[in-house]
C-alpha positions in Angstrom: 0.0 0.0 0.0 1.6 3.3 -1.0 2.6 5.8 1.7 0.5 9.0 1.5 1.9 12.0 3.4 -0.6 13.7 5.7 -0.8 17.3 6.8 -2.4 18.4 10.1 -3.9 21.9 10.2 -5.1 23.8 13.2 -7.7 26.5 12.8 -6.4 30.0 13.9 -8.0 33.4 13.9 -5.4 36.0 13.0 -7.8 38.8 13.7 -8.0 37.9 17.3 -4.4 39.3 17.8 -5.2 42.7 16.2 -7.0 44.2 19.2 -4.2 43.0 21.5 -1.5 44.8 19.4 -3.5 48.0 19.2 -4.0 47.9 23.0 -0.2 47.5 23.6 0.6 50.4 21.3 -1.9 52.7 23.0 -0.6 51.7 26.4 3.0 52.4 25.3 2.0 55.9 24.0 0.1 56.6 27.2 3.1 55.6 29.4 5.4 57.7 27.3 3.2 60.8 27.8 3.0 60.2 31.5 6.8 59.9 31.7 7.3 63.1 29.8 4.9 64.9 32.1 6.7 63.7 35.2 10.1 64.7 33.8 8.8 68.2 32.9 7.2 68.6 36.3 10.4 67.5 38.1 12.5 69.9 36.0 10.2 72.9 36.8 10.0 72.0 40.4 13.8 71.8 40.7 14.3 75.1 38.9 11.8 76.8 41.3 13.5 75.3 44.3 16.9 76.3 43.1 15.9 79.9 42.6 14.2 80.1 46.0 17.2 78.5 47.7 19.7 80.8 46.0 17.7 83.8 47.1 17.5 82.6 50.6 21.2 81.7 51.0 22.4 84.8 49.2 24.9 83.2 46.9 26.2 84.8 43.6 26.5 88.4 44.8 27.9 90.6 42.1 31.4 92.1 42.7 32.1 95.8 42.4 34.6 96.9 39.7 37.0 98.0 42.4 36.9 94.6 44.0 37.6 92.8 40.8 40.5 95.1 40.0 42.3 94.1 43.2 42.7 90.5 41.9 43.0 91.2 38.2 46.8 91.8 38.4 48.2 89.4 35.8 50.8 91.2 33.6 51.1 89.7 30.1 54.3 89.4 28.1 53.5 92.4 25.9 53.0 94.6 28.9 49.2 94.5 29.1 47.9 95.3 32.6 51.1 96.9 33.8 50.1 99.6 36.3 51.1 103.2 36.2 54.3 104.2 38.0 58.1 104.0 37.6 61.2 103.0 39.5 65.0 103.4 39.0 67.9 101.1 39.3 69.3 103.2 42.2 66.0 103.0 44.1 65.9 99.3 43.5 69.4 98.7 44.8 68.4 100.1 48.2 65.1 98.2 48.3 66.8 95.0 47.4 69.2 95.2 50.4 66.3 96.0 52.7 63.7 93.4 51.5 65.4 90.7 49.3 69.0 90.2 50.3 68.2 88.1 53.3 66.9 85.3 51.1 68.6 85.8 47.7 72.0 87.0 49.0 73.7 90.4 48.8 74.5 90.1 45.1 71.5 87.9 44.1 73.7 84.8 43.7 74.3 83.5 47.2 70.9 82.0 48.0 69.5 80.1 49.7 66.5 81.2 47.6 66.5 81.3 43.8 69.5 82.8 42.1 68.5 86.1 40.4 71.7 87.1 38.6 74.1 85.5 36.1 74.0 82.7 33.5 72.4 79.3 34.0 74.3 76.1 34.7 76.9 74.8 37.2 79.8 77.0 36.3 80.7 80.4 35.0 84.2 82.0 34.6 82.7 85.2 36.1 81.4 83.2 39.1 84.0 80.5 39.9 82.5 79.7 43.4 79.1 78.8 41.9 79.7 75.0 42.1 80.3 75.3 45.8 77.1 77.2 46.4 75.1 74.8 44.2 76.4 71.9 46.2 74.9 73.5 49.3 71.7 74.9 47.6 71.0 72.9 44.4 68.3 75.4 43.4 71.0 77.9 42.5 71.8 76.0 39.4 69.0 78.0 37.7 69.1 81.7 37.2 66.0 83.9 36.9 67.9 86.4 34.8 69.0 83.8 32.3 66.0 81.6 32.1 62.9 83.8 32.3 61.7 84.9 28.9 60.0 88.2 29.7 60.9 91.1 31.9 57.2 91.7 32.5 57.0 88.3 34.2 59.6 89.4 36.6 57.5 92.4 37.5 54.4 90.2 37.9 56.1 87.7 40.2 57.7 90.3 42.4 54.4 92.2 42.9 52.4 89.0 43.4 54.6 86.9 45.7 57.5 89.0 47.1 58.8 89.5 49.7 58.1 86.0 50.8 57.1 86.9 54.4 54.8 89.7 53.2 53.6 89.3 49.6 51.7 92.1 47.9 53.0 94.7 50.3 55.2 96.5 47.8 53.9 99.5 45.9 53.9 99.5 42.1 56.8 102.0 42.1 58.8 99.7 44.4 58.2 96.8 42.1 59.3 98.8 39.1 62.5 99.8 41.0 63.3 96.2 42.0 62.7 95.0 38.5 65.0 97.7 37.1 67.7 96.8 39.6 67.6 93.0 38.8 67.7 93.8 35.0 70.7 96.0 35.5 72.5 93.3 37.6 72.0 90.9 34.7 73.5 93.5 32.2 70.2 94.1 30.4 69.7 97.8 31.2 72.0 100.7 32.1 72.8 101.8 35.7 70.7 104.9 35.2 67.7 103.1 33.7 64.1 103.8 34.9 61.4 101.2 34.2 57.8 102.0 33.6 54.8 100.8 31.5 56.4 101.7 28.2 60.0 100.7 28.7 59.7 97.4 30.6 58.1 95.4 27.8 60.9 96.5 25.5 63.6 94.7 27.5 64.7 91.5 25.7 65.5 88.7 28.1 68.1 86.1 27.2 65.7 83.3 28.1 63.4 84.3 25.3 65.6 82.7 22.6 65.4 79.3 24.4 61.6 79.5 25.0 59.1 77.5 22.9 55.6 78.9 22.6 53.2 75.9 23.0 50.3 78.0 21.6 49.9 78.1 17.9 49.9 81.7 16.4 46.4 83.1 16.0 
């Protein structure tokens, strides 16, 4: 007797699934609207609470122009933000002995604080005792006069951080005078030089030739 393949079929109603799919779609859209409403309400509530809290605590008070000027003291390489005033090498020499020599030495080379005068490195024919001082104070291997690229930075640092025990106590004229004296000690200006807003940015420091600008030109 020949083998006859048989096929079993089960009745199914596709239309029965249509209402279920529509119900799920509608439910998803409804949940999405609810979620959006909750997020919007939370955002508005947080904004209102933040505004109320800020008003109660008193944060974010505006500063007066005079107050901002007290802290806006950065001097840029091109001389921007240098204050009015002036100071001579002669005035700076006296100020140096009164306020700086105790840390930097009578000639600016003895230490123990940073060496202010002379070339960089361990040895100089003009300073044969330098290796002995460096052995005692290794920081003296570097020289501010030889390594710093801008004279305006010297002014900025003195005004901002010196003298160490009383920073920001020097007047602008005193800072100009000390800057002029240190530049003269490094052979960069004459003994009768007077530094001010116009002349100080014109001084070319030896460290500039060894400085690489990491910022691309604009």
